[in-house]
C-alpha positions in Angstrom: -35.0 -1.0 64.4 -37.1 -4.4 62.7 -38.0 -5.7 66.3 -38.8 -2.5 68.1 -41.5 -1.6 64.6 -42.9 -5.1 64.8 -43.1 -4.2 68.4 -44.5 -0.9 68.3 -47.0 -2.5 65.7 -48.7 -5.2 67.8 -49.7 -2.9 70.6 -50.8 -0.1 68.6 -52.8 -3.0 67.2 -54.4 -3.7 70.4 -54.4 0.0 71.7 -56.8 -0.2 69.0 -59.6 -2.9 70.3 -60.6 -0.6 72.7 -60.4 2.4 70.2 -62.0 0.9 67.5 -65.4 1.4 69.1 -65.2 4.9 69.3 -63.6 5.2 65.8 -61.2 7.2 63.7 -61.9 10.8 63.4 -59.5 11.6 60.1 -60.1 9.5 57.2 -61.4 6.0 58.1 -59.1 3.6 55.6 -56.6 5.4 56.3 -56.8 5.0 60.0 -57.5 1.2 60.3 -54.5 0.3 57.2 -51.9 2.2 59.3 -52.3 -0.8 61.8 -51.2 -3.4 59.1 -47.2 -3.8 57.9 -48.7 -3.2 54.3 -50.4 -0.3 54.4 -50.7 1.6 51.2 -51.9 -2.2 49.5 -54.3 -1.8 51.8 -56.0 1.6 51.3 -55.6 0.8 47.7 -57.9 -2.0 47.6 -60.3 -1.4 50.0 -61.5 2.1 48.0 -61.2 0.0 45.4 -63.7 -2.3 46.1 -65.9 0.5 48.6 -64.2 4.0 48.3 -66.4 5.1 51.0 -65.9 2.7 53.2 -66.7 3.3 56.9 -65.2 0.5 59.4 -66.6 0.0 62.7 -64.9 -2.6 64.2 -61.7 -4.6 64.3 -63.9 -7.7 63.5 -64.6 -5.7 60.2 -61.9 -5.0 58.9 -60.5 -8.6 59.9 -62.9 -9.7 57.2 -62.1 -7.3 54.3 -58.6 -8.2 55.0 -60.0 -11.5 54.4 -62.0 -11.1 52.0 -59.5 -9.2 49.7 -56.8 -11.7 50.1 -59.3 -14.4 48.6 -60.5 -11.9 45.5 -56.4 -11.3 44.4 -55.7 -15.2 45.4 -58.6 -16.3 42.6 -56.8 -13.6 39.9 -53.5 -14.9 40.8 -55.0 -18.5 40.3 -56.6 -17.1 36.8 -53.5 -15.7 36.1 -52.0 -18.9 36.7 -53.8 -21.0 34.6 -53.3 -18.9 31.4 -49.6 -18.9 31.8 -49.4 -22.7 30.5 -49.0 -22.6 27.3 -45.4 -21.1 27.9 -44.5 -24.1 29.9 -41.8 -25.3 27.5 -39.2 -27.2 30.0 -40.3 -30.1 32.3 -38.3 -27.7 35.3 -41.0 -25.5 34.3 -43.6 -27.0 34.2 -42.9 -28.9 37.5 -42.6 -25.6 39.0 -45.9 -24.5 37.2 -47.6 -27.9 38.3 -46.8 -27.1 42.3 -48.1 -23.4 41.8 -51.0 -24.3 40.5 -51.4 -26.7 43.6 -50.2 -24.4 46.2 -52.9 -21.1 45.3 -55.4 -23.7 44.8 -55.2 -24.8 48.3 -54.4 -21.3 49.1 -57.7 -20.2 47.8 -59.5 -23.1 49.9 -57.6 -21.7 52.9 -59.0 -18.6 52.4 -62.0 -19.5 51.4 -62.7 -21.7 54.4 -61.1 -18.8 56.8 -63.9 -15.8 55.1 -66.7 -18.6 55.5 -65.9 -18.8 59.1 -65.5 -15.4 60.3 -69.0 -14.8 58.9 -70.6 -17.6 61.1 -71.8 -16.5 64.4 -69.8 -20.1 65.8 -67.0 -19.5 63.7 -63.7 -20.8 63.8 -61.2 -19.6 66.6 -58.5 -16.8 66.6 -56.0 -19.5 66.2 -57.9 -21.0 63.0 -57.8 -18.5 61.1 -54.5 -17.4 61.9 -53.4 -21.1 61.2 -55.2 -21.0 58.0 -54.0 -17.5 57.1 -50.0 -18.6 57.4 -50.8 -21.6 55.7 -51.7 -19.7 52.9 -48.6 -17.5 52.9 -46.7 -20.8 53.1 -48.3 -22.2 50.2 -47.3 -18.9 48.2 -44.1 -19.0 49.5 -43.4 -22.7 48.4 -44.6 -22.1 44.7 -41.4 -19.7 44.5 -38.8 -22.2 46.3 -39.4 -24.5 43.9 -38.1 -22.5 40.7 -35.3 -22.0 42.8 -34.7 -25.2 43.1 -35.0 -26.3 39.6 -32.8 -23.1 38.2 -36.0 -22.2 36.7 -35.4 -18.6 37.5 -37.1 -17.3 34.3 -40.8 -18.7 35.3 -43.4 -15.9 35.4 -45.1 -16.0 38.6 -48.5 -14.0 39.0 -48.5 -10.0 38.9 -50.6 -10.9 41.3 -49.3 -13.4 43.9 -47.3 -10.2 46.4 -49.8 -8.2 46.3 -51.9 -11.8 47.7 -49.2 -12.1 49.9 -48.9 -8.6 51.3 -53.0 -8.6 52.0 -52.4 -12.5 53.7 -49.5 -10.4 56.3 -52.2 -8.0 56.3 -54.6 -10.3 58.0 -52.0 -12.0 60.2 -51.5 -9.1 61.5 -55.0 -7.8 62.5 -55.6 -11.3 63.5 -52.7 -12.0 66.1 -54.9 -9.3 68.5 -57.3 -11.4 68.7 -55.1 -14.5 69.4 -54.1 -12.5 73.0 -56.7 -14.3 74.8 -55.5 -17.9 73.6 -51.9 -17.3 74.9 -53.2 -16.3 78.4 -55.1 -19.4 78.4 -51.9 -21.3 77.7 -50.3 -20.3 80.8 -53.1 -22.5 83.1 -51.2 -25.8 81.5 -47.7 -25.1 83.2 -48.3 -28.3 85.0 -50.7 -30.5 83.3 -49.9 -33.8 82.8 -53.0 -35.7 81.3 -52.7 -38.7 79.3 -55.4 -38.6 76.8 -54.9 -37.5 73.2 -55.8 -33.5 72.4 -59.5 -32.6 71.8 -59.2 -32.8 68.0 -59.9 -36.0 68.7 -62.9 -38.3 69.2 -64.1 -40.5 72.3 -64.9 -42.9 68.8 -61.1 -41.8 67.2 -59.5 -42.7 70.5 -60.8 -45.7 70.3 -59.8 -46.3 66.8 -56.0 -45.2 67.0 -55.6 -48.0 70.5 -57.9 -51.1 69.3 -55.8 -54.1 68.2 -58.2 -54.8 65.7 -60.0 -51.6 63.4 -62.6 -52.6 60.7 -62.1 -51.1 57.8 -63.7 -49.2 55.1 -61.1 -50.5 52.3 -58.1 -53.8 52.8 -55.4 -52.6 50.5 -53.5 -55.8 50.1 -50.7 -57.1 47.3 -52.0 -60.2 46.9 -55.3 -58.9 45.5 -56.5 -60.5 48.9 -58.0 -57.2 49.3 -60.1 -53.9 47.7 -57.3 -52.6 46.1 -54.0 -53.5 45.2 -52.1 -50.0 45.6 -52.7 -47.4 48.5 -54.1 -44.2 46.2 -56.0 -46.6 44.7 -58.2 -46.9 48.0 -57.7 -43.2 48.3 -58.9 -42.0 45.3 -62.2 -44.3 46.1 -62.5 -42.3 49.4 -62.0 -39.3 48.1 -65.3 -39.8 45.7 -67.6 -40.8 49.0 -70.4 -38.3 49.7 -69.4 -37.7 53.6 -66.5 -36.9 54.6 -67.1 -39.0 57.9 -63.8 -40.7 59.3 -62.6 -43.4 57.1 -60.6 -46.2 57.9 -58.3 -47.9 54.8 -56.2 -50.8 56.0 -53.1 -51.1 54.4 -51.6 -54.4 54.9 -48.2 -56.1 55.3 -46.1 -55.8 52.0 -44.1 -52.9 50.3 -46.2 -50.1 48.4 -43.8 -48.7 45.7 -45.5 -45.9 44.7 -46.0 -42.2 45.7 -49.7 -41.4 46.8 -51.5 -38.0 47.4 -54.4 -36.9 50.0 -56.3 -34.7 48.4 -57.5 -31.1 50.0 -61.0 -32.4 50.0 -60.2 -35.5 50.9 -60.6 -35.4 54.9 -60.8 -37.8 57.7 -59.1 -40.2 56.2 -56.8 -42.9 58.6 -54.5 -45.3 57.2 -53.6 -48.2 59.5 -50.7 -50.2 58.7 -49.5 -54.1 60.2 -47.0 -52.1 61.8 -44.0 -49.8 60.6 -41.7 -52.5 60.0 -44.4 -54.5 57.7 -45.9 -51.9 55.9 -43.6 -49.7 53.9 -44.7 -47.2 51.4 -41.5 -46.5 49.6 -40.4 -43.9 46.1 -37.3 -42.6 45.3 -38.6 -39.3 43.9 -35.8 -36.6 44.7 -34.5 -32.8 43.6 -31.1 -33.8 41.6 -34.3 -36.3 39.4 -36.0 -33.1 38.5 -38.7 -32.5 41.1 -39.1 -30.0 43.5 -38.5 -31.2 47.3 -42.2 -30.3 47.4 -42.9 -32.7 44.8 -40.0 -35.0 45.4 -42.4 -36.6 48.6 -43.5 -40.3 48.5 -46.9 -39.5 50.7 -48.2 -35.8 50.4 -50.6 -35.4 52.8 -53.2 -32.2 52.7 -56.9 -33.0 53.3 -57.8 -32.3 57.3 -58.1 -34.8 60.3 -55.4 -36.5 58.6 -54.5 -39.9 61.1 -51.7 -42.4 59.9 -51.2 -45.4 62.6 -48.4 -48.3 62.1 -46.9 -47.5 58.7 -43.8 -46.4 57.1 -43.2 -43.4 54.6 -40.0 -43.8 53.0 -37.9 -42.5 50.4 -34.8 -44.1 48.5 -33.4 -41.9 46.6 -30.0 -41.9 49.0 -27.8 -38.4 50.5 -26.9 -38.4 46.1 -29.6 -37.0 45.1 -30.0 -34.4 47.7 -33.5 -33.2 48.9 -36.3 -36.5 49.0 -38.9 -35.9 50.9 -40.7 -39.5 52.6 -43.5 -37.3 54.4 -44.7 -34.1 53.5 -47.8 -33.1 55.3 -50.3 -29.9 54.9 -52.9 -31.5 56.8 -54.7 -29.9 59.8 -55.6 -31.6 62.9 -53.8 -34.5 62.1 -52.0 -37.1 63.9 -48.9 -39.6 63.3 -48.8 -42.2 65.7 -46.4 -45.6 65.4 -45.2 -44.3 62.2 -41.6 -44.3 60.7 -40.2 -41.6 58.1 -37.7 -42.7 56.4 -35.0 -40.4 54.5 -32.0 -38.7 54.3 -31.5 -34.9 52.9 -35.4 -33.1 53.5 -37.0 -36.6 55.3 -40.3 -34.5 56.6 -42.2 -31.9 55.7 -44.1 -30.2 57.9 -45.4 -28.1 55.5 -48.2 -26.1 57.3 -51.4 -26.3 60.1 -50.9 -28.3 62.9 -49.8 -32.0 63.6 -49.2 -33.8 66.1 -46.7 -37.1 66.0 -46.2 -39.4 69.4 -44.1 -42.3 69.2 -43.2 -42.0 66.4 -39.2 -42.9 65.0 -37.8 -40.4 62.2 -34.5 -40.9 60.8 -32.8 -38.6 58.1 -29.5 -35.9 57.5 -29.5 -32.5 56.3 -32.7 -30.0 57.5 -33.9 -33.5 58.8 -37.6 -32.1 59.7 -38.5 -28.5 57.8 -41.2 -26.7 56.8 -43.6 -24.0 58.8 -46.3 -26.0 60.5 -47.4 -25.8 64.4 -46.1 -29.5 65.5 -45.0 -31.0 68.3 -43.3 -34.3 68.1 -43.9 -36.5 71.3 -42.3 -39.4 72.2 -40.8 -39.9 69.3 -37.2 -41.1 67.9 -35.2 -39.3 66.4 -31.6 -40.3 64.5 -29.6 -38.5 62.5 -28.5 -41.0 59.6 -24.8 -40.4 58.0 -24.6 -37.5 55.7 -22.1 -37.2 52.9 -18.6 -36.5 53.3 -18.5 -32.3 55.0 -22.2 -32.1 55.6 -23.6 -31.4 58.9 -27.0 -33.4 59.7 -29.1 -30.6 61.1 -32.4 -32.2 62.4 -34.6 -29.6 62.1 -35.3 -26.2 59.6 -38.1 -24.3 60.8 -39.7 -21.9 58.1 -41.6 -19.0 59.8 -41.5 -16.0 57.7 -43.6 -13.5 59.3 -43.8 -12.8 63.2 -47.3 -13.2 63.8 -47.8 -16.7 62.7 -48.5 -19.2 64.8 -46.3 -22.1 63.8 -43.0 -23.4 65.1 -41.5 -27.1 66.2 -42.2 -28.5 69.4 -39.9 -31.7 70.2 -41.1 -32.9 73.8 -40.0 -35.7 76.4 -38.3 -37.4 73.0 -34.4 -39.2 72.0 -31.8 -37.9 69.6 -29.2 -40.1 69.0 -27.3 -41.5 65.8 -28.3 -44.1 63.8 -26.2 -47.1 63.7 -24.7 -45.7 60.0 -23.2 -42.5 62.1 -22.1 -44.4 65.5 -19.2 -45.6 63.6 -18.3 -42.3 62.2 -19.9 -40.2 64.8 -16.9 -38.0 65.8 -16.8 -37.0 61.6 -19.4 -35.2 61.3 -21.6 -32.5 63.7 -25.4 -32.4 64.7 -26.8 -29.6 65.5 -30.7 -29.2 66.3 -31.5 -27.1 64.4 -30.7 -24.0 61.7 -32.9 -21.0 60.1 -34.6 -21.5 56.9 -36.6 -18.5 57.4 -36.2 -15.0 59.4 -38.4 -16.0 62.1 -37.5 -19.8 62.2 -38.5 -21.4 65.9 -37.8 -24.5 67.5 -38.2 -25.2 70.9 -36.6 -29.4 72.7 -38.2 -30.0 76.3 -37.6 -32.5 78.6 -35.6 -35.2 75.8 -32.7 -37.0 75.8 -30.2 -36.6 73.7 -26.5 -38.3 73.3 -23.5 -37.5 72.4 -23.8 -36.7 68.5 -25.2 -33.8 69.5 -22.7 -30.4 69.0 -21.9 -28.7 72.1 -23.0 -25.5 70.1 -26.3 -27.2 70.1 -27.3 -24.6 67.6 -25.9 -23.4 63.4 -26.1 -20.7 61.4 -28.1 -20.8 57.9 -24.4 -20.9 55.8 -21.9 -18.9 57.9 -24.0 -16.3 57.8 -25.9 -13.8 60.7 -29.2 -14.8 59.1 -32.2 -14.3 61.4 -29.9 -14.6 64.3 -31.7 -12.4 66.0 -35.0 -12.7 64.8 -35.5 -16.4 65.5 -36.4 -18.1 68.8 -34.8 -21.5 70.2 -35.1 -23.0 73.0 -34.6 -25.9 75.5 -35.9 -27.1 78.9 -34.7 -29.1 81.7 -33.1 -32.0 78.7 -31.4 -34.6 79.7 -28.2 -36.8 78.1 -24.6 -35.9 77.7 -25.4 -34.3 74.3 -27.7 -31.7 76.5 -25.6 -29.4 77.8 -26.0 -25.5 77.3 -22.5 -24.3 78.7 -21.1 -24.0 75.6 -24.4 -22.9 73.1 -24.3 -20.0 70.9 -24.5 -17.1 71.9 -27.5 -15.5 69.6 -30.0 -13.0 70.6 -32.6 -15.1 69.8 -31.5 -18.5 71.4 -33.0 -19.1 75.1 -32.4 -21.4 78.0 -35.6 -21.6 78.8 -35.9 -21.6 82.7 -39.5 -21.4 83.4 -42.2 -23.5 83.1 -44.7 -20.9 81.7 -42.6 -19.7 79.4 -41.9 -23.8 78.3 -45.5 -24.1 77.8 -46.2 -21.9 75.7 -45.2 -24.8 73.7 -46.2 -27.9 74.9 -49.4 -29.1 73.0 -52.0 -27.0 74.8 -49.6 -24.2 74.3 -48.8 -24.5 70.8 -51.3 -26.4 69.0 -54.3 -25.5 71.6 -54.3 -29.6 71.2 -56.1 -29.8 74.2 -59.1 -28.9 71.7 -58.3 -31.4 69.5 -56.7 -34.0 70.0 -58.6 -36.1 72.6 -60.8 -36.7 69.2 -58.1 -38.4 67.5 -57.2 -41.4 70.2 -53.5 -40.7 69.9 -52.4 -40.5 74.2 -50.8 -37.2 74.9 -49.4 -35.4 77.2 -51.4 -31.9 76.8 -49.0 -30.1 79.1 -45.1 -30.0 80.7 
């Protein structure tokens, strides 16, 4: 029934683009709000602001929904600040700290969306959908942290559910404007450009591929640079007046620190001396009292982040549970020739549009997880030896709204056993993924899979039937002994993709509209299949 409802909802929304020119004959606000998944709060808040609103176009309605989401989010943030006095335990303070940051980031992206929609040449529908999807993910992540630390009595702002509903309404309406992107993606079924997507300029292409890069700051443990710590350089870079591309060279060494690139610290580029030589490492974990979100050795939020020739590592080990090496919510970001090392929850592709090229990623349970729109291209993914009784999960994708433009694509890559798993590879199942959220979406394209991959391919969530008919898992023209689809799961949401047009929906162009931004980064990429 849910799928039928969503299909009818989408069809009615698309039909209304044409009919909206005439305008409804009945109650104007009621008519528009019935196009959304949550019509009652829609009517309540629009009427509250202007009870005599006469909405003429879908564009105007979309702007109203974003404005309302922003207004409610500001109230949510104010309420969260007031509750600080009630934070009596460490776990409550940890969750509260996460939530304040995530609420702030939500307001940043809603503000960005609201501003862009009012410009003559503002954001694209894909931008709008990305930023709304990120806002929704941020609020959910706040709630997830409370569950992880067994802080279910944590007092969430009363406005949080209203903000969530208004963002979902905005996602549903903006989905109508996304249809043009979908039709454009069909034009890239066989294109194989060997340059980087359009978000990269020619200057940045040279930066990324040059053997010698002129750095604005140098980080060196021996004191020979501008800073001894990576965070010291990032903090100084955040104070610069103009947020143009800023290069920080991190010289050879092991940097034992947790780093953060703040949401307004844009255009940072971290350049190491090679993934074996420049290592940023820490050991935070959920078992040690952090949320999965705050356990990250590196947390990246600033827009247009680039990392090259560097390793991000979490050394907590398999006994400590969730322990993130790298967490990224940097929009239009690129990781090139990087290593990301950990065990459970190694790489948190939290939100926004991300691209990974020639990277090496090691882990065990939910190795790559989150709700970004992300493509891994020419990467090597290694499953390590998990704890006894555990199975490896290459992905756990977190799409929880049918209109979010998110998903994980693994393209022209390799999935293999790490050295510690090889001797016991038959004792542990390795699956391509499991559904973390209702509309989980993962596609594996033209990738080599070694014998470690289970013949079933994919795993349910804790032996339940959760999301099996609403997820989208796909495989297309893969190779290797683990790639046979003969004995794959028989779920409604699993697809053996045979159509290049269908597969192209999940390429750099299809999922990331990458040709619009990746060329500026200078990372080589394949836009199509």
